[in-house]
Backbone as JSON Lines, residues from 0, in Angstrom:
{"i":0,"aa":"M","n":[-191.75,-166.52,-107.44],"ca":[-193.05,-166.12,-107.93],"c":[-192.91,-164.85,-108.77]}
{"i":1,"aa":"A","n":[-193.82,-164.71,-109.68],"ca":[-193.85,-163.53,-110.55],"c":[-195.29,-163.04,-110.64]}
{"i":2,"aa":"K","n":[-195.45,-161.83,-111.13],"ca":[-196.77,-161.24,-111.23],"c":[-196.94,-160.63,-112.62]}
{"i":3,"aa":"L","n":[-198.04,-160.95,-113.27],"ca":[-198.32,-160.39,-114.6],"c":[-198.74,-158.93,-114.45]}
{"i":4,"aa":"L","n":[-198.14,-158.06,-115.27],"ca":[-198.44,-156.64,-115.19],"c":[-199.34,-156.18,-116.32]}
{"i":5,"aa":"S","n":[-199.02,-156.61,-117.55],"ca":[-199.74,-156.09,-118.71],"c":[-199.48,-156.99,-119.91]}
{"i":6,"aa":"Y","n":[-200.35,-156.87,-120.9],"ca":[-200.04,-157.47,-122.18],"c":[-198.87,-156.73,-122.79]}
{"i":7,"aa":"R","n":[-198.14,-157.38,-123.69],"ca":[-197.14,-156.68,-124.48],"c":[-197.91,-155.95,-125.57]}
{"i":8,"aa":"R","n":[-197.71,-154.64,-125.69],"ca":[-198.57,-153.88,-126.58],"c":[-197.84,-152.7,-127.19]}
{"i":9,"aa":"G","n":[-198.47,-152.19,-128.23],"ca":[-198.03,-150.97,-128.88],"c":[-199.06,-149.9,-128.66]}
{"i":10,"aa":"R","n":[-198.98,-148.86,-129.44],"ca":[-199.91,-147.76,-129.26],"c":[-201.34,-148.14,-129.63]}
{"i":11,"aa":"K","n":[-201.49,-148.94,-130.68],"ca":[-202.84,-149.3,-131.13],"c":[-203.09,-150.8,-131.15]}
{"i":12,"aa":"T","n":[-202.15,-151.6,-130.74],"ca":[-202.31,-153.05,-130.77],"c":[-201.89,-153.67,-129.44]}
{"i":13,"aa":"Q","n":[-202.33,-154.88,-129.2],"ca":[-201.81,-155.64,-128.08],"c":[-201.7,-157.09,-128.47]}
{"i":14,"aa":"K","n":[-200.67,-157.73,-127.96],"ca":[-200.43,-159.15,-128.24],"c":[-200.92,-159.92,-127.02]}
{"i":15,"aa":"V","n":[-202.04,-160.63,-127.18],"ca":[-202.65,-161.29,-126.02],"c":[-201.95,-162.58,-125.64]}
{"i":16,"aa":"N","n":[-201.02,-163.07,-126.48],"ca":[-200.28,-164.27,-126.09],"c":[-198.91,-163.91,-125.51]}
{"i":17,"aa":"Q","n":[-198.64,-162.62,-125.31],"ca":[-197.39,-162.19,-124.69],"c":[-197.72,-161.23,-123.56]}
{"i":18,"aa":"A","n":[-196.97,-161.33,-122.47],"ca":[-197.24,-160.48,-121.31],"c":[-195.93,-160.01,-120.7]}
{"i":19,"aa":"I","n":[-196.0,-158.89,-120.0],"ca":[-194.88,-158.36,-119.25],"c":[-195.11,-158.72,-117.79]}
{"i":20,"aa":"A","n":[-194.06,-159.22,-117.14],"ca":[-194.18,-159.66,-115.75],"c":[-193.01,-159.15,-114.93]}
{"i":21,"aa":"S","n":[-193.24,-159.01,-113.64],"ca":[-192.16,-158.68,-112.72],"c":[-191.91,-159.88,-111.83]}
{"i":22,"aa":"I","n":[-190.64,-160.2,-111.62],"ca":[-190.25,-161.33,-110.79],"c":[-189.79,-160.79,-109.45]}
{"i":23,"aa":"D","n":[-190.17,-161.46,-108.37],"ca":[-189.79,-161.02,-107.03],"c":[-188.28,-160.95,-106.88]}
{"i":24,"aa":"K","n":[-187.8,-159.88,-106.26],"ca":[-186.39,-159.68,-105.91],"c":[-185.48,-159.59,-107.13]}
{"i":25,"aa":"V","n":[-186.0,-159.21,-108.28],"ca":[-185.19,-158.97,-109.48],"c":[-185.35,-157.5,-109.82]}
{"i":26,"aa":"N","n":[-184.22,-156.77,-109.78],"ca":[-184.29,-155.32,-109.94],"c":[-183.43,-154.77,-111.06]}
{"i":27,"aa":"S","n":[-182.78,-155.63,-111.85],"ca":[-181.95,-155.12,-112.94],"c":[-182.11,-155.99,-114.17]}
{"i":28,"aa":"R","n":[-181.71,-155.44,-115.3],"ca":[-181.81,-156.17,-116.56],"c":[-180.91,-157.41,-116.55]}
{"i":29,"aa":"E","n":[-179.74,-157.32,-115.95],"ca":[-178.81,-158.45,-115.91],"c":[-179.39,-159.62,-115.1]}
{"i":30,"aa":"E","n":[-180.04,-159.32,-113.99],"ca":[-180.68,-160.37,-113.2],"c":[-181.84,-160.99,-113.96]}
{"i":31,"aa":"A","n":[-182.59,-160.18,-114.69],"ca":[-183.74,-160.69,-115.45],"c":[-183.29,-161.6,-116.59]}
{"i":32,"aa":"K","n":[-182.14,-161.33,-117.2],"ca":[-181.64,-162.16,-118.3],"c":[-181.35,-163.58,-117.86]}
{"i":33,"aa":"K","n":[-181.1,-163.81,-116.58],"ca":[-180.84,-165.16,-116.07],"c":[-182.07,-166.05,-116.14]}
{"i":34,"aa":"F","n":[-183.24,-165.46,-116.24],"ca":[-184.49,-166.23,-116.27],"c":[-184.95,-166.59,-117.67]}
{"i":35,"aa":"I","n":[-184.24,-166.12,-118.71],"ca":[-184.64,-166.41,-120.08],"c":[-184.6,-167.91,-120.32]}
{"i":36,"aa":"G","n":[-185.66,-168.45,-120.9],"ca":[-185.78,-169.88,-121.16],"c":[-186.52,-170.66,-120.08]}
{"i":37,"aa":"K","n":[-186.77,-170.04,-118.93],"ca":[-187.51,-170.72,-117.86],"c":[-188.98,-170.84,-118.25]}
{"i":38,"aa":"K","n":[-189.59,-171.92,-117.83],"ca":[-190.99,-172.15,-118.12],"c":[-191.85,-171.58,-116.99]}
{"i":39,"aa":"V","n":[-193.01,-171.09,-117.35],"ca":[-193.95,-170.53,-116.39],"c":[-195.33,-171.16,-116.61]}
{"i":40,"aa":"E","n":[-196.15,-171.06,-115.59],"ca":[-197.51,-171.6,-115.69],"c":[-198.44,-170.74,-114.86]}
{"i":41,"aa":"I","n":[-199.56,-170.37,-115.45],"ca":[-200.59,-169.65,-114.73],"c":[-201.8,-170.57,-114.61]}
{"i":42,"aa":"A","n":[-202.25,-170.77,-113.38],"ca":[-203.31,-171.73,-113.12],"c":[-204.64,-171.02,-112.89]}
{"i":43,"aa":"F","n":[-205.66,-171.55,-113.54],"ca":[-207.03,-171.11,-113.31],"c":[-207.76,-172.24,-112.62]}
{"i":44,"aa":"S","n":[-209.04,-172.08,-112.36],"ca":[-209.78,-173.1,-111.62],"c":[-209.84,-174.43,-112.36]}
{"i":45,"aa":"K","n":[-210.04,-174.4,-113.69],"ca":[-210.19,-175.65,-114.43],"c":[-209.01,-175.97,-115.35]}
{"i":46,"aa":"S","n":[-208.21,-174.98,-115.68],"ca":[-207.14,-175.21,-116.65],"c":[-205.92,-174.38,-116.29]}
{"i":47,"aa":"S","n":[-204.88,-174.53,-117.08],"ca":[-203.69,-173.72,-116.9],"c":[-203.12,-173.37,-118.26]}
{"i":48,"aa":"I","n":[-202.37,-172.29,-118.32],"ca":[-201.73,-171.85,-119.55],"c":[-200.24,-171.82,-119.3]}
{"i":49,"aa":"K","n":[-199.48,-172.47,-120.2],"ca":[-198.04,-172.54,-120.04],"c":[-197.36,-171.59,-120.99]}
{"i":50,"aa":"G","n":[-196.19,-171.12,-120.56],"ca":[-195.43,-170.2,-121.39],"c":[-193.96,-170.28,-121.07]}
{"i":51,"aa":"V","n":[-193.17,-169.42,-121.73],"ca":[-191.73,-169.39,-121.52],"c":[-191.27,-167.93,-121.53]}
{"i":52,"aa":"I","n":[-190.27,-167.63,-120.7],"ca":[-189.71,-166.29,-120.64],"c":[-188.78,-166.13,-121.84]}
{"i":53,"aa":"V","n":[-189.0,-165.1,-122.65],"ca":[-188.24,-164.95,-123.89],"c":[-187.21,-163.83,-123.86]}
{"i":54,"aa":"K","n":[-187.44,-162.78,-123.08],"ca":[-186.45,-161.7,-123.04],"c":[-186.71,-160.77,-121.86]}
{"i":55,"aa":"A","n":[-185.7,-159.96,-121.57],"ca":[-185.83,-158.93,-120.54],"c":[-186.57,-157.74,-121.14]}
{"i":56,"aa":"H","n":[-187.22,-156.97,-120.29],"ca":[-187.99,-155.82,-120.75],"c":[-187.62,-154.61,-119.88]}
{"i":57,"aa":"G","n":[-186.94,-153.65,-120.45],"ca":[-186.57,-152.45,-119.71],"c":[-185.36,-152.69,-118.81]}
{"i":58,"aa":"G","n":[-185.06,-151.72,-117.98],"ca":[-183.88,-151.78,-117.14],"c":[-184.13,-152.15,-115.7]}
{"i":59,"aa":"R","n":[-185.38,-152.39,-115.33],"ca":[-185.7,-152.63,-113.92],"c":[-186.11,-154.05,-113.6]}
{"i":60,"aa":"G","n":[-185.75,-155.0,-114.44],"ca":[-185.96,-156.39,-114.1],"c":[-187.27,-157.0,-114.54]}
{"i":61,"aa":"K","n":[-187.97,-156.38,-115.45],"ca":[-189.19,-156.99,-115.97],"c":[-188.82,-157.96,-117.09]}
{"i":62,"aa":"V","n":[-189.7,-158.92,-117.38],"ca":[-189.46,-159.89,-118.44],"c":[-190.69,-160.0,-119.34]}
{"i":63,"aa":"V","n":[-190.46,-160.49,-120.56],"ca":[-191.55,-160.76,-121.5],"c":[-191.76,-162.26,-121.53]}
{"i":64,"aa":"I","n":[-193.0,-162.69,-121.37],"ca":[-193.36,-164.1,-121.39],"c":[-194.25,-164.36,-122.59]}
{"i":65,"aa":"R","n":[-193.93,-165.39,-123.36],"ca":[-194.75,-165.79,-124.5],"c":[-195.52,-167.04,-124.1]}
{"i":66,"aa":"F","n":[-196.84,-166.98,-124.19],"ca":[-197.7,-168.1,-123.82],"c":[-198.14,-168.86,-125.06]}
{"i":67,"aa":"R","n":[-198.59,-170.1,-124.86],"ca":[-199.03,-170.95,-125.98],"c":[-200.31,-170.44,-126.6]}
{"i":68,"aa":"R","n":[-201.17,-169.87,-125.81],"ca":[-202.41,-169.31,-126.33],"c":[-202.67,-167.98,-125.64]}
{"i":69,"aa":"G","n":[-203.68,-167.27,-126.09],"ca":[-203.96,-165.95,-125.54],"c":[-204.4,-165.99,-124.09]}
{"i":70,"aa":"L","n":[-204.06,-164.96,-123.37],"ca":[-204.44,-164.84,-121.97],"c":[-205.75,-164.08,-121.84]}
{"i":71,"aa":"P","n":[-206.61,-164.49,-120.93],"ca":[-207.82,-163.7,-120.68],"c":[-207.46,-162.47,-119.85]}
{"i":72,"aa":"G","n":[-208.33,-161.51,-119.84],"ca":[-208.09,-160.29,-119.07],"c":[-207.98,-160.54,-117.58]}
{"i":73,"aa":"Q","n":[-208.63,-161.6,-117.09],"ca":[-208.59,-161.91,-115.66],"c":[-207.2,-162.34,-115.2]}
{"i":74,"aa":"A","n":[-206.32,-162.65,-116.14],"ca":[-204.98,-163.1,-115.78],"c":[-204.1,-161.97,-115.29]}
{"i":75,"aa":"M","n":[-204.43,-160.74,-115.63],"ca":[-203.61,-159.6,-115.21],"c":[-203.64,-159.46,-113.7]}
{"i":76,"aa":"N","n":[-202.5,-159.16,-113.14],"ca":[-202.28,-159.01,-111.7],"c":[-202.32,-160.32,-110.93]}
{"i":77,"aa":"Q","n":[-202.31,-161.45,-111.62],"ca":[-202.25,-162.73,-110.93],"c":[-200.81,-163.19,-110.8]}
{"i":78,"aa":"E","n":[-200.57,-164.03,-109.8],"ca":[-199.24,-164.59,-109.64],"c":[-199.09,-165.82,-110.51]}
{"i":79,"aa":"I","n":[-197.87,-166.04,-111.0],"ca":[-197.58,-167.19,-111.84],"c":[-196.44,-167.98,-111.24]}
{"i":80,"aa":"K","n":[-196.4,-169.28,-111.54],"ca":[-195.35,-170.16,-111.03],"c":[-194.21,-170.24,-112.01]}
{"i":81,"aa":"L","n":[-192.98,-170.12,-111.52],"ca":[-191.79,-170.35,-112.33],"c":[-191.33,-171.78,-112.11]}
{"i":82,"aa":"S","n":[-190.94,-172.44,-113.17],"ca":[-190.44,-173.82,-113.0],"c":[-189.17,-174.04,-113.78]}
C-alpha cells in the first residue's frame, strides 16, 4: 500500500496529474527505484483513476506517480493500491 502526500509542484505551479507518494516499508532511493513502472489505482465511490510510478523522489523512498487524468483534492492522504 502507498499513501498520496502531495501534488508534484513548483513554487507557483502544480501538476494535478502527478503526485508524490510514500510506499510502506520503503526508506531509501534504491528501494523506491524498484517500483518504477508499477501500476497504481486510486478508487473512489463511483470511479477509479489509474497511474504508473515514473521515478523516485528524494532520498527517503518517495516516488512520483503520473496519472491518466487530474486528481481531485480529496485524493490527498488516501491510500492507493499497487499492482
